[in-house]
N, C-alpha and C positions, 0 to 999 in steps of 0.2 A: 464438533463442527470442523475441527481442523486437526491435522494429523501430523506427528513428528516421528521420523525414524532416523535412528543415530547409531553409531557405534559407542562404546564406553571409553571414548578418547576426548571428551571435552568436560570442562567444569565451568559453571558461572559463578564468579566471585563478585564481592561488592567491598568498596572502599569510599570514604568521604570525597576524595579528590576526582575519581572517575566514574562513581556510581557502579552500575553492574557492567561487567566486562567478562569476556570468554577466554579461557586459557586452554592449551591442550594438556590432557592429563595422561598421555603417553606419547611416545616418539611418532612423528608422522613424517612420511616421505614426500617429496615434491610430487604434486598431482594426485594426492590421496583424497578420496572422496569420504567425507565423514557425517554428512547430515543431508537429510531430504526432508523438507518441511512444506506443508500446505498453509495457506494464509488464513488468518481470522476472517479477512474480507479483501477482496481484490476487485480492480475496476480498470477498464481500458482508458487510456488518455485520449482526450478530444483531438489533440493535434498528433498527426501521424506522419512517418516519413512517406514520400511519394504520393501524398493524398492531402488534399486541404483539411479534411477532417473526417470524423465517422458519423456526421450528424445525419445524413441523408440516406443511408443504405442499410439494409438488413445485414445482421452479423453473419459471418461464416465461421464463428467459433461459439463455443458454450458460454452463454453470458453468466454462468456460475463459477466455473474453474478456468475458462480462457482456453481450453483445449480446442484444437482445430476439430471442426466437424464437416462431414461431407455436405455437398450441395444438396438440398431437397429436390427430390424427383420432380415436384410441381413447379419448380422454378429454376430454369437454367442459370448456370454461373455467370453468363453474359448478361442476365437482366439486371437493371439498376433502377426498377421502379421505387417510387416513394411508397412507404407504408400507409395504407388509407383506412385500413379497417382494425379493430381491436385484435392484437395478436399477442399470445403469450411468449415470452422470451425463449429464444432457441436454448435448449439445455441438453446435456448428455444424460444418460439414464440415471447414473448417480446423483447429479445434482436436481434433477426432477423429483427424486424420491426425497429431497431435503424440503421440499415445499416452496421453492422460490417462485413458482407459478401463482401461488397463492397470494403473494405480495407484489409483484412487478409485471409490467407489461413491456412489450418491446417498444411501443410507441411513447410510453413514459420515459424509458432510457434514453431514446433518441431526443425527446424534448428536453430533457435535462442536459444533453450534450449539446443542443442548439444554444440553450441558454448560457451555458459555460463558455461556448465558442465565441458568443458576443462580447463577453466580459474579459476572458483571459484564456485564449485557446491553449497556451503553454503551461498552464497551471498544473501542477502534479496533484493537488488536492482541490477538487472541484465539487459542484453540486451533487453529481452522481455518487462521489464517494460517501458522502453524508446520508444520501438517501439508501445506498446499499448497507451501511452500517445500521440505520435505524430498522430496515427490512430484517437484518440478521438477528437484532435484539428482538424483535416481534416473534420471529420463528422460534428462537431458543426459549422465550417466555411462555410461548404457547404450549411447547413441550413440557416445560417445568410445572405449568398449572396442571397438565394431565397426570404429572407424577404426585400431585397433591399440594403444591405450594399454592398460597393465595397469591392475588395479582401483584401486589407490591413486593412480596418476596421473590416472585418469579422474575419481575423486571430486574430487580437487584441482582439476581443471579445472572440473568442475561447480559448485564453490563460488565461483568467480572473480566471477560477477555480484553476490553477496552480499557480497564483499570490497570492492567499489568504494565503496558508501555509507560516509559518515563515521560512526564509532561514538562513544560518550561519551568525553569528555576524561579522560585519566590513569586512575585506578583508579575513577571514578564508575560507578555503576550505575542502569539505568533500573528503575522499578517497573511491573510488570503489574498492571492493576486486577483486584482480586478473585482473584488466583491468584498462583503463583510458578512460576520455571522447573522447579523440582522437580517440582510437580505437572503441569505441561504434559508434561514428559519421561515421567512415569509414565503419563499417560493416553494418550499416543502408544505406549508400549511395550506396551500391552494392547489398542490398538485393532486389530480384525481386520475384514478381511484386510489391511489397511494395513500393519501391521508386518512381516507374513510377505512381502508383495510387496516392501517395502523390503529385508528380508534377502535375498531371492532376487535383487534387482538389484544389491545393493552387497556382499554377503557379510559378512565381519567388519567391514567399514568402517560398516556399519549402526549398530553398537553404539556407536561413537563419535558419530555424529550423534543418536542418541536419548539420549544423555547429558545431564544437568543442566548441564555446562559449556558444551556446544554451544548448547543452548536459549538459555541466559544470553547468550552472545555474540551470537547471532542476534536476540534480544530487543533489545539495544542498537542494532543495525542498523535494525530494522523499527520500533521506537518513535520513533527520531528522524527517519526518512526516509519513513515511510508518508504517502502524501498522500490525504486524504479527498475524495471527489468523489461527485457524484449523477448516475446515469444515468436520463434522464427517460423516463417512460411505459413502464416495462419490467414492473411488477406489475400487471397489469389496469388500465393507465393511471396508476398511481402511480410515483413514482421509486424507484430502487434504491439506497440509501445504501451506499457501498462504499469500499474502500481499496485502495492498491497501491503497490508500490515502483518507481521510474523511475531509469534512470541519469542522464540529463541533468536531469531536474527535480529531483533530489536536490542539485544543484549550486547551485539558486538560493536566495539568502538571503531573509530576511523584512523587510518594511516594512509599517509601519501605514498607509502611504499607497503601496499596491503600483503598480508601473508594468506588471504583467502580470495578466491573469486566466486562469483554466483553463475550458475549456469541453468538454462532452461531448454525445453524443446516442444515441438508442436503437439507431441503426444502427452506431455505433462502439464502443459499450460502454465498456471500459476504456481505449480509446485516446483520449488527451487531446490537445486543441488549446490552444496558447498563444497569446493575443492581447493586443496592448498596450493599455493604458487611458489613454495620453497619448502625445504625440509625444516621441521620444527622439532625442538626438545621439549620434555616435559616442563610445564610452567610457562611456555612462551606464549604471547598473546595471539588470539585469532583476530584479525582485524580485516576490515573491508574499506575500500575507497568510497566515501560518500560523494566525492566530485571527481571530475577527471584528473588523474594524476599528472597527465602531461602539460596541464595548464601552467603558467608561470606562478611563482610563489605568492605573489600580491594578489593574484585573481584567485587563487585556491584559499587563501586566508579570507578575502572578502565573501566568498560563496560559503565558507564554512562558518561564518558567523550567524548564519541562519539557524544553526543549532546550538548557539550560545556558548561557543567555546572557541578558543584559539589554538590551532594544531601546533604541537611541540614534538611531532614526530622526528626521529633522527634525520630524515630527508630535508624537513623545513628548518631544523636547526643548522645543518650544513649549509643549505642554500643560504640562509640568513647570514651566517658568518662570511661567506664568499662575498656576498653583496656588501657587507660592512667593510670588508678588507679592500674592496675596490673603491670604497667611497660612496657607493650608490644608497639611494634611499632604501629603507628596508622596514619591513613589518617587525623585525626582530628589535625589541626594545632593551 
């Protein structure tokens, strides 16, 4: 359901202090492309630049991979009518073959976006993210059952891509902006035809997936591992602010002076490329910036607490020393 293309130039390592992290396994030049990865699941964000929200308009992108789609001949690009009849989601040919039309409708996606917009439009992980995850589980489980697994085995197999990313440490719990796992679970349980299709695909296992406990567990994985990105020129020339969960991308640690940047295009949609931002030697860490590196030190540290760690990258250490030398308050203790 997801694809990774890479050169043999990286290695994923694990230690007690940093968990999983990625290093270069060969020398890389500045600007070297070394990874192209499609997501386990992706979704557009409710809040967009240049427009209040995505709540009321048909999409001009594939609702599966977020690639730009041509305007349908029956509906001019200037049309801004609300959707009033049941409509399958707009999909490219590849995503249509994955069966997304069997689980989702365009009206349901817009309904989820309206619900999220009312609670917290700026949230990176909202109702639609959870709905898409469960739809993905149902589709993978259905194929697994066709291959001979029983219902329980098939659901367990379908959940494996969401088990790989790191969750919160110990008993820590993440917070959802403007809502709770209980509210998300309740809304999904009454979403039609989504919940009926989920029960048809998964039987009694659907009840467990739609529970508050499962949504809370899934929230931990999504909030800590969702990567935000922008697909350029998808919304009538405007970028589509989006997020997704990636298997290899989720192993990359943060640095306020990152060695890697993420790149997308209208043709690739949610398929992201990773490109080095500096020359790297064998064993050097491949890192991304989880927050805007231009923010002041204290603001970066505050935002990074969301991931349950304090950044001690060389830039933060240097800035902390400067602040201490000047007698300023510092996050460095």
